[in-house]
N, C-alpha and C positions, 0 to 999 in steps of 0.2 A: 458707753461706746468710746472708741478712740478716734482722735482726729490726727491725721498725719499729713503735714504740709510739705514734707521735704524741706531742704534748706533753701533760703531765698535771700536776695540781696536788697530788696526795697520794702515790699509789704506783702502781707498774706491776708486774705479774707475768707471767711466761712459763714454761710447762712444756715442757721439751725432750722430744720423743717419740722421738728417734733420735740415735745418736752422730754427731758431726761437728764442724766448726769454724763458729762463728756470730759474725757481726760486728754489734755494736750501736753506732749513732751517735746522739748526741743530735740530734734534728731541728732544734733551735734553735741549739745551739752545736756544730758538727761537730768541733771539736777534742776534745770529750769523746767518746772512742771506746773501746769495750770489745771485746776478742776473747776468746771463750769456747770452750774445748775440752771437748766432752762425750764422755768415753770415749776421748779421743785427745789427743796432744800438738799444740800449736799450731806450725805451720811458721813459721820466722823471717820469711819474706816477708809474713806476715799481720800482723806486729807493727808498729804505726805508727812512723815514723822518729823522731818527737819523744818516744818513750819514753825514749831516752837524751838527757836534757835537761841543759844547753843544747846547741845545735848547736856544732860546731867553729867557733871564730872564724877568719875569713879576712879578709885585706886586700882592698880594692876592686881589681878587675882593672887599673885605671889611675887617673891623677890626675883632679882636678876639671877641668871644661871651661875652655878658654882664654878664652872670652867670658863675662863675668858676666851674671847675670840681673837682673831688676828686682823690687823688693819683698821680701817674706818668704815662706818656705815653712813652713807649719805641718803637722806630722806627728803622728799618734797612734801611739805605740809601745805596743801593747796589752800585751805581755808584759814590759815594762821594769820591773824591780824596784828598789825604793829602800829604804834602811834607815829612812827617816823615815815610811814608810807601810805599812799592813798588806796592801793589795791591790795587784796589779801594775798598771802603766800610767802613762805620762807623755805630755805634749805637748811636742814638741821644735820650737823656732823657729830657722830658719836664715836668715841674711842671704844673699839670692841674688846680691848684688853681689860679695861676696868669699868666699862659700861657708863662712863661719864660723858656728858655733852661737852664737846670741845668748842663748838662755835655755832651760832645761829646767824645765817646770812639773811638780812632783811632789806636788800637793795630795792630801790624804787622800780628797777627794771623787771622785777619778778611780779608777774600778774597771773595769779592762779597757776603756779608752776605744776606741771603734771608728771613729766617723765624725764629721765636723765641717763647719760651714758658717758663713759670715760674714753678719751683718746688723746695720745700725744701730750700728756700732762695737763689736759684741760677737761673740765666737766661741762658737758653740754646739757642745757636744761630747756625744755619746751615750755612756753607760756600759752596754755590752752585757750585762755579767754583773750588772746591778743594775736599779734602777727609776727612775733619775734622769738628767736632762739637766743638764750643767754649763754655766754661763754665765760666760765669761771676758772681761774687759775687754781690748780689743785694745791700748790704749795702755799700761795699767799691767801687763798680763799677769798679773793676779791673778784667781783664781776668786772671783766675787762672789756666786753664787747657785746653789742646787741645786733643780731643779724636779722634783717628783714626776710622772712620765709614765706609768709602767706597767711591766709585766714585760718585761725585755730590749729596751729601745729600741735600734734598730739604726742607721738612717740618718736624717740631717736634711738637708732641702733645700727650696728654694722661691724665690720671687721677692719683690719688695718688697711687704710687706703680706700675704703668704700663705706661711707657713712650716709644713711638715709634718714630723712625726717618725713613722717606722714603729715600732709597738710589736709586736715579733715574737712575744713570749710571750702577748700578749692579743689577737692577731688583729685589730689595728686601726691606725688612723692618728690621730695627735693634731694638731689645728690649734692653733697658738700665737697668743696675742694680743700686743699691743705691749709687754707686760711679760714676755713669754716664758712665761706661764702657759698652761695648757690651756684653750682656749675651747670646744673641742668634740672629742669622740671619735667616730670613724666606723668602722663595722664593715668589715673587709677580708677577702679570701680568706686562708686559713690560712697563718700564718707570713710576713707581709710583711717584706721586708728592705730592698733598695735601690730607690730611686725617683728620677725626674728629671722636670722640668717644661719645657714649651716656653717660649720667651722671653716670650710674651705672658701667661703664667701661666694659660692656659685649659685646657691639656691636660697630663695627667700619666700616666706609665707606672710601674707598680709590679710588682716581682718578688715572688711569693709562694713562698718557698723550700720550705716544707714541703708545700704543695699541688702544686708543680710547675707554676705558672701565671704568665702575664702578664695584668695587667688594665690597661685604658686608661680613665682617669677624665676626666670633665668637672669641672674644678676650680671652675667657677661654682656648680654644684649639688651638688658633692661626691658624684657618683653615677658608677657604672661604665657606660661606653659599651658595651664588650664585653670578654670575657675568653676566654683560650684556654689549654689545657694545652700544655706544650712537652715534647719528647722523641721527635719523629718522625724520619723518615729524613733524612740529610744529603746534601749535594751534589745536590739536586733542581734540574734545569735548567728545568722547566716547571711552571706552577702546578698542572696536573692530576696531576703526579707527587708532589706534596707531601702527606705524611700526618702528622697529629698524633694521638698516642694519646688515647683518651678520658680516660684518667687515667694519669699517669706521675709517681709520687711520688719517683723517684730521679734525675730530671734535675738537681735542686738548683740552680735559677736563683738567683743572688745579687743581681743588679742589672738593672734595665730602663732603657733610655734612650729619648730621643725627639729628633727633629730640631727645630731652632729654630722652624721654621714649623708644627710640630705635625702634619705629614703622615705621618711614618713613625715607628714604634716598633721597638725591637730588644732582644734579650735573649740571654744565653748560658747554657747548662747546665753548671754546674761538675761535675756528675756524669757527663755524657756527652760533653763537649767540643764541643758543637754551638752554632751561632749562628743565630738566627731573626730574620727581618725581617717586619714587618706593615705593610700599607697601612691607615692608620687610617680614612680615608674609606670604603673598601670593606669594612672590618672583615674583612680577609683576610690570611692568611700568604702571602707572595710569594716568599720565598727561605729556604733552609736550607743551611748548609754546615758542614763539619767544620773546627775550629780547632786542636785539640790538647788536652793534658791540663790540666784544672782551670782553665778561664777564670773570671775573677772580675768586675771592674768593666767596664762598657761605656760609655765616655765619648767623646762626639763632640768633634772638634777645633774651635777657634774659627772657622775658615773653613768648617766644615761639610763638608770634603772626606773626612775619615777618621773611623772609630771605632777607637780603640786599646783593645785588650783584653789585660790581663796574663794570662799562662798560668802559674798557680801551680805546676803539676806539672812544667813544663820550664824555668821561669825565663826565658821569652821574652815578647815582646809581639807579638800578632797585629795586623796593620793591615788593616782592611777599608775598601774604597772605597765611598762613598755614591753614586757615579755609577751603578754597576751592581751594588752589593752583592756584590763579589767579594773574595777574599783577595788582597791586594797582595803581602805578604811577612810573614815572621816575623823580628823583630829579636832576635838571640841575645845571650847573656851579659848579661841584664838583672839577674837576681838570684834566689836560691832563694826560692820562695814569693812571686813577684811578685803584687801585689795591687791597689793603687789607682793612679789616674792623675789628674793635674791639669795645667793649662797656664798658662804665664806667659811674658811677653815677655823677650827678651834685651836686652842693652844696645844692640844695633844695630837694634832694632825688629822683628827676626824672632822666631820662637816656639820655646820649649822645651816638651817634655812631661816631667813629673816622675813617677817611678814609685816607689811604696813596696814594700818587700820584707819578708815576714814572717820569713824565716830567713836573711837577710843584713843585716848592720848598715851599710847605706848606702842613700842615695837615688840612683837611676839617672836621669841626665839625657839625654834624647833630642833630637837636632836634628830638628825637625819638617819641615824642608825636605828634608834628606837621608834622613830616616827611618833614622838610625843613632845609636848611642850616642855622645854627645859627651863623656861623662865621668861620674864618680861623686863624690858628696858623702859623706865618711865620717861615721859616727855613733859614739857611745860603744860600746865592745866588748860591752856587755851590753844595748844598746837593741834588743832583739828585738821582733818583732811589728808591723812597719810596716803600718798599715792605711789609715785615712783620710788624705788628703793634700790640701792646699789652698794656693793662692797668693794672698797678700794684697798688693794694689798700694798702696804707700804714697804 
């Protein structure tokens, strides 16, 4: 059975009324997992794989891509430990032209860095196990500033002049000013995690992990247009067949996306493996389909043709077509704990998708035209916890 406490500020108590095996997951940080045997031994299959830490080091399945990319790849390695700091986490910068690591930032201010975004020559990094946003200068690659945001800042994203940070532990969104200080805090559905904005900056989709919801926001007024629980049936072919539970706290959606024109929003349930599509104008769920174990980020391609969703549980990437919102294929052999997606141009003008992996020490490079793995970029053997990933065009 599962124990669900919600997040709390002081203490939480639970009395076990009968023998059995109980699983407790921190609703904010799901890596914090406890398995409790009451009057019984715990089966081995119930023990999380990361108890035997670190994972076995493996080499990438093959070499780097033959065609270089453009710009830099910035990666947050959340579990990367360093002797010169007390908390884990680094930011790794890769030259996409020659696939070489340019720099590894191991500043003490980085505490389990989770997600990152670029604006006005700065790279903003959330520290998920802390209360601060780190501001790194893109040119000098030095951490310049720590901004107090709130408990467990998760994702940072926005358009020019409008940058939001989800504050997962405080159930809110922080809007930043031009000095990256908090200009306003906005109440959000419980446990907001990953969000995305339309290109015009008017519409935003937010995943509320702990509540099991997607919320669609009007970014002009910073108000919710509509919100829905996720966790209903998958593979529904007709709108009248689609059902969404009134409350489903174990779907664990980690990120919501939105099309560039702001017409459609989408989200995947990390806990149930399903993908959901909403028509924003009609405020209606229009498609639900099964993807596979542990979907994480939901990032739309630059040409708006596909949404790529890493499947953390199987080490694949699911490719969903935006034409009819159907599953096109699953790209295999991406990496254990596949997590984040970013897009960058190749040297020949075509596109790559870059995928971070939590439990494999490499970045996977996908040919976006062929929808196949083009190669792998090796990381240091202890650079675990690939999470947020971003391509910086120089």
